[in-house]
N, C-alpha and C positions, 0 to 999 in steps of 0.2 A: 795400359793407360793407368797411370798411378792415381789412386783415390777412388777408382770405381770398383764395386764389390763383386761383379759378376764372375762366376767361375769360368775359367778358360780351359777348354779341352782341345784346342787347336782349331775350333770353328769360330763362329761369331755368336755371342750371347744375344738373346732378345727378351723383351717384355711384350706381353699381349695386354692391352688395356681397352676398355670400352669408354668412348668419349661421348659426352652428352647423355650419360646413363640416367635412367629413372630408377624407381624402387623395384621395378620388375627385374626378375633374374636375368632374362635375356633382353637387353635393351642397349641403346646407344649405337654408335658407329665404331666397329672394330678397327684397331690400329695395332700393327706390329712395329716395334721400335728396336732396331739393332744398335747396341752400344756396349762397348766401344767398337766402332765399325771402320777403323783406319785401314783394314786390309781390303775393304771392298768399296768404300765411299767414292773413290775417284775412278772406279771401273764401271762405266755406264752399262755395259753389257751384263755384267754380273748383278748390278743393282736391279736392272729390269727383269732378269731371269728370276731373282728372288721374289720380286713383287708379283710376277706372273704365277709363280709357284704358290705363294701365300694366298693370293686371290682376294684379299681385302680391297676396299675402295682405295686405300693408300697404305704405303709402308714407308717408314722413316729410318734414315741412317744418321747417326750422330757421332761427332768427334769434338774435342775442345777447340776453341777458337780464341786467339789473342784479341784484346780490344784494339780497335782502330786507333791510329795515331791521333793524339789529342783528345780522345774520348774518355770522359770520367766515368768509370764503372766500379768505383770502390766498393759499392754495396751489392754488386751483381756478379753472377757467374755467367760467362759467355760460352756458347757452343755453336757449332755449325751443323746445319741440318740439310739433308737432301731428301726430297719427298717424291716417291714414284707411285703412279697408278699401274695397273697391269699393262697399260699401253705406253707409258712414258713418264718423264719428269714433269712436275708442277713447279712453277715459280713461287707459288704461295698457296696455302690451303689452311682452312680454319681448324678442323678437328685434329690434323697432325701437329699443328702449333701447340694446342693445349695439351694433347696427349704426350707429346715429346717433352714438354716442359715438366710435366708430372714425373715422367720416367727419369729425367735428368736430376730432379730434386730428390727422388728416391735413391738414386745412385750416389749423389754427392753430399746430400744433407738430409738424411732420412728422418731425423728427429727434430728438425727445425719446424716450428709452427707455421711460419710464413717466410717465403724466400722470393726474391726478385731476380729474374733471369733475363738474359738477352739471347735471342735466337737469330742467327743469320742464315737465311735461305737464299735460293737463287734470285728471288725477286723482292725480298723485303727483309729489313732488320727490325725485329719486334721485341718489345719488353713484355714479359709475361710474369704475372704474379701467381704463385701457387700457395694454397692454404690447406693445411691438414684439417680434417673434419671428423674428429673422434665421434663415433656413434652414428654418423651419417654415411652417405654414399661416398666412399673413397676420399678424394681430394677435390677441391674447387680451383679452377684455373681461370684467369682473366687476361685478356690482351686487347689493346686498341686496334681497331680495324684500319688498315691503310686507306687513305682517301681515294674515292672513286669519282669518275665523271660519268654523267648520264646523258644518253641520247635516245631519241625516239626509235623504237624498234619496228619490226615489220607489222603489217596489218593483222588484225585479229583473225581474218580469214586464213592467212598463211599459217599462223600458229595453231589455229583450231584444227586444221587438217592433221598436223603432226601429233596433236594430243588426242585426236579422236573424240572431239567435243564440238558442240555447236558454237559458232562465232559469237552468238548472243550471250554465251556464258562467260565471255572474257571481258576484261576492262570494266568491272563493276565499280560503282561509287566514284566514278570520275578518275579512277587510277588507270594509267595507260601502260602498254607494253614498253619496256625500257631495256636498252643495252647498258650494263654497268661495266666500266672499264677502270680497273686498278692494276695491281700486279697480274691479275687474271681477268678475263672477260666472261660475263655471265649474262644470260637473257632472263630478265625478270618478267613474269607473266601473271598479272592479277586474274584470279578465277573466282566466280561466284561460289559462296560457301557451300551451297548444295551440290555443286558439280565436281568438287575436287576429288572426292573418293572414287567417283565413277570415271575418271579419266582413263582412256584406253590408248596410250601412246603407240604410235606406229614406229618401231625402232629405226627403220630405214629412213623414214621421213624426218624423225628427230635428228638423226645423224646428218642427213643432208642439210637441214636447216642450220644446225650448229656449224657445219663446215662452211656454208655460204656466208654466215655472219661472223665467222671467226671467234665463236664463243665455245667454252668448254662444257657448259651446263645450261640446260633449260630448267629454270626454277619457277614452279607454279606456286602461288600463295593466295590465301584468302585475305580480304581486307581486315584490318584490326578492329575488334569489337571494343565496346566500352571498357572491358577489362584488359585491353591491350594484349589479347591472345590471338595468335595467327596459326593456321595450319598450312603446311607446305609439303610439296613433293618435288624431287629433283631427279632429272634424267641426264645421264652423261655417257651415251654410247660410244662417243669417239675416244673416251678415256677407258673403255672397257667396263663401264659400270652402267648396267641397265637402269637401276633405280637406287639412289644413294639413301641410306637410312638417316643421315644428318649432314647438312652441308653448311659448315660454319662461315665460309667466305661469302656465300650468297646471302645468308641470314644477316651478316654484318652489312653488306651492301644494301640489303632491304632496309635495315635500320637507318642508313644514311639517306636513302631515297625518301622514306616516310618522314624523317626529321626535316628534310628540305621542303616538305609539303605540309608542315605543321600537323602531322599525324602521329608524331612521337614527341611529346613535350620534354623539355629539359628536366633532368632528375628522375625520369620515369623509366620503367623497364618493360620491354616487349618480350613476351614468352612465345617461342615458336615451337609448335608440336610437329614432329616429322617422323617418318619411319613406320607408321602403323600398317601400311599396305604391304610392307616386306617383313613384318613380324618382328621389328626391332624398334619399338616406341622410343622416341628420343625427345629431349627437352633442351632447347637452346635459349639462353638468356641474352638479350641485346639491350644495353643500357645507354641512354643518352646522358652523358655527364653534364654538369652545370656549365663547363667550359665549351660544350658542343662536341667533344669527342664521342665517338661511338665505340662502346666496349662490348666485347663478346665474351661470354662466360658459360661454363658448364661443369657438371660433375664428371669426374674421371675415376672409373673403377678398375682396379688391377685384377686381371683374370689369371694370368699364368706367366711363368718364366721358363726359358729353355735355351737350347743351343742348336743353331743350324750347323750340321756336321760338315767338316771340311771337304768330304767327297763331293757334295753338291756344289761347292764353290770352286771346284777346279776349272 
């Protein structure tokens, strides 16, 4: 793949990055990005095998993509991405979008202060901005969240059983359980601030509820305070992820949900803290632009580069 700098030894080069990282050494949601991945990206079985072997919440495979007919992308670089969990492919995911964009920028324009990219995945075409941040945590990446529709979710009693919590601890401050449907479906569950850390999810019950509702993730969150900070936990057993350290898609949907209920004013930022219970504190930034768009942002720290050897890919 011309223009990419990774050393080729017959296997597939990868980058390991932590997305939504904080200043703590071990933080954010790990992502492995394989690029250039032309030799495996169209082989579902091999992509899934790699994702299962890596064991991160998600793994991404990238190749160049030509602009669509009639699309003006004179200032952007376009690439195609496939994202896999240990259990299968995702149509869209937040932390792989931001992490993959940073890796693509490092591969194609490592010295540029700011670059605008276009990522095409199975369920969404997204524009991503990547900024170098000398002296700070790696890079900062931003993307607009695809629009989602919201519908009333199951009763608090049904959800409480799966989360191992009393139903009275759910739906605080007039916020209700919602199903968010965009390129992916998520269950948004408002939880009283004092109850979030003590959730004791029952994996079989969470998986059964997710399958019944056709959602990938059960996303529990606290109501935003006056400082617009939220704490969250996410459970995705049907994707092979017991608890996710940082869930960008759900945080973005939450921003849309709160904006629609006047809980996130235009021009303000919501900060979502996640991952403390799994030892990977993460910080996700959700901004409501003046035009109403919901933007997702976060710091991306580069951890390692390497090569998956060809013997494993046979």
